[in-house]
N, C-alpha and C positions, 0 to 999 in steps of 0.2 A: 461623446465617445470615450470609452474607458481607456486607461493608460495602456493596458495589455493589448487592446484592439488597435490603438495608435501604433504601438510597436509592430504589430502584425502587418499593418498596412505598409509602413515604411520598409519593413524587412522584405516584403514581397516585391516592392519597387526596386530594391537594391539586389535582389536575388539572394538575400541572406535569411536563413531560417530563423523563426522566432526563438527556437530552442537555443541556437547558437548565441544570439544577441542576449537573451535573458541570462544565459550562463555566466556572462561576464559583467552584466550591468547590475551588480549587487547594490551599489550606492543609490540612496534615494535621490541624490542630486545628479544622477546620470541624465544628460541632456540628449534625448533622442533626435530633436530637431538639429542640434549642432552636429551630431553624428551623421545625419543624412546629408547635410550640406558639405561637410568635409569629405565624406565618402565620394560625393559627386565630383569633387575637385581632385581626388587622388584614387582613380579607379584601379590602379595597380597595387594599392596597399591592401593587404589581407584584412577583410572586415573584422575578423576576430582580434587582430592586433590593434586596429583603430579603436574598437569598442573597449578593449582592455586599457588602452592609453587614456580614453575619455573617462572611464571608470576611475582610474587613478587620479586624473585631473579633478574630477568632481569631488572625490574624497578629500583631496588636498585643499580644494576651495572651501569645503565645509569645515576644515580644520584651521582656516585663517589665511590661506593663500588666495586672498580675494582680489589681488591686483595683477594677476598673471594675464599677460596679453598674447603670449606666443607659447606654443607647445611643439617640441621636437620629438619625433618618433623614430626610433632605430629598430629595425626588425632583423635581429641576428639569426633568425631562422633562414634567411636568404644568404646565398654565397656572396663573398666580397666583390665578385665581378659585376654584381647588380647594384643599381642605385637604391640603397636601403635606408637612407636618411631622408625624412620628410620634415619640413618645418611649416607649421600652420599659424596663421594670424587668427586668433580666436574672436577678435572683435569683428573683423570683416568676414570671418568664416571662409577664408581663402587659403590656398596653398601658396606659400612664399617661395619655396624651392625644394628640389629633390636632387640628392647628390650621392656620390660614393662615400663610404666611411669605413675605416679600418677597424679591425679587432686585434686583441692582444696575441702575440706570437705563440703563447702557450694555450690559447683557447682553441686553436685548430689551424689548419692550413687554408684551404679555399673557403671553408665554412667554420664558424665558431660552434663548438659543442660543449666546451667546459668553461666555467665561470668561477670567479673567486673574489673575495673581499680581503685577501691576505696580501700584505706588503711583500714585494719581491716575487710574487707569483707570475707576473707578466701576463695575467689573464684579464679579460674584460669582466665587468660586473653588470648584473641585471638591476632592474627596478627604476624607481623614480629619483631623479636628481634635480637640483636647483642650480641654475647658472649663477655664478658668483661674479667676481670682478675680472675685467680684462687686464692683461699685463703684457710686457715684452720679456721673453725669456730666451732660452737657447734655441727654441724653434721659431722665434719671432713672435708675432702677435698671437695671443692665445687667451683661453678662458678657463678659469678655475671652476671646478664642479664640486658641489657638496652633495653627498649621498644622503637621502632622507629615510632609508630603510635600515634600521639597526640589524647588524649581523649579515646584511646582504650587500650594502654598498656604502655604509657610513664611514668607512676609512678612505674614501676617495681622495680627500684633501691630503691626508697623511701619505697616501700612496702617490701623490702628484698625478692623479688621473685628471687630465685637462683635455680640452679640445684645442688642437694645434694643427698647423699646416704641415704637410709632408710631401716630398717629391714622389714617394712611392704610391700615393693615392692619385692615380692618373689612368685614363683609358689606355695609354700606351703600355702600362704594365699588364693590363688584361689581355691585350693583343699578344704580348710576348710570353706571359706566364700563365694565362688563364685565370688570374686573380690579381688583386692589388697586393702591395706589401703589408706587413703587419707591424704593430706598435708594441710598446711595453705595457699595454692595457688601456691606452688612451683611444678615444674615438676620433682618430685623426682624419682630417679632410684635405682636399687639394689646396695647394698654396693660393691658387687663383680664387678660391671661394672662402678662405678663412676669415677675411674681414667681414663679409656679409653674414656668415654663420655666427661669428662671435657677437657682432653688433645686434643681431636679432635675439640672442639668447642671454646676454649679460644682464645683470641687475635684477635677478629673481625670476627669470623665466624657467620653464620646466622642460626637462629632457627625460623621456621614457624609453628604456631599452628593454626589448622583449626577446624571449626565447621560450618555447613550450616546456619549461622545466616544471614538472608537476608539483614538486615540493614548494617551489617559490610561488606558483600560481595559487596553491591552497593556503599559504601562510602569509602572503604579502599583506601588510596593513592597508595598503592603498587599493588593493583589488578585492578586499573583503571588508568593506567600510562599515557594514552594519554590525560587525562583531565588536563588542565592547573590549574584548581582550586584545584584538588587533589594534584598535585605536589607542589603547593604553601603551602598546609597544611603540607606536609612532610618536606619541606625545613624550615618551621617555628618551627619544633620540637626542643627539648632541647638537642638532641644528635647529635654531629657532625659526618660526615662520616669518619673522621680521627680517631674516637674512643677516 
């Protein structure tokens, strides 16, 4: 069976058109079998978002990130009142958790629509990140993030963009305000879930944040992996694949 026919069969089973899947699976290393299994465990995750995340993961793996065991996906096209963070175990091909996650206060109110890589912007950033080391800071147990996309999110560490716990990430906020609270750009999660989230993502795991920003979708090195130009941009980034 040809690769294109395999994609067609899997897409039909999932209710996802071949054209949609093909449009995001640029990398030769895109794993359609992994996509199918993860989609089955997370039926509420937009297929386009999952396919984009796996395209980015496949490209990163081809560039040397070959020990990644877990992948977090944040869909910022969803409002903050919805659980828009998924963490997958790539070895067992299973969903680990799904939770609420905050965006930056200058990215939007209930929904995020603006993104930045600029220090002091208090906006969220798009693209592929690597989970760094865990630490204890002003918000308690937290995880440092390294942005892997030059010009898009590579100033994450300088901006102190981390995953931390926050009281405002709680269903009670949704009941009272129709949304959760907002951060200074960090993908904050609930205090009750922070340890599980951090422990699943520290030490070189991947975090992919998505929004249908057409400029980023067209230029991201990790979403356009077959382009030599885009790969050169990724390789010139400040973060090494060895973490």
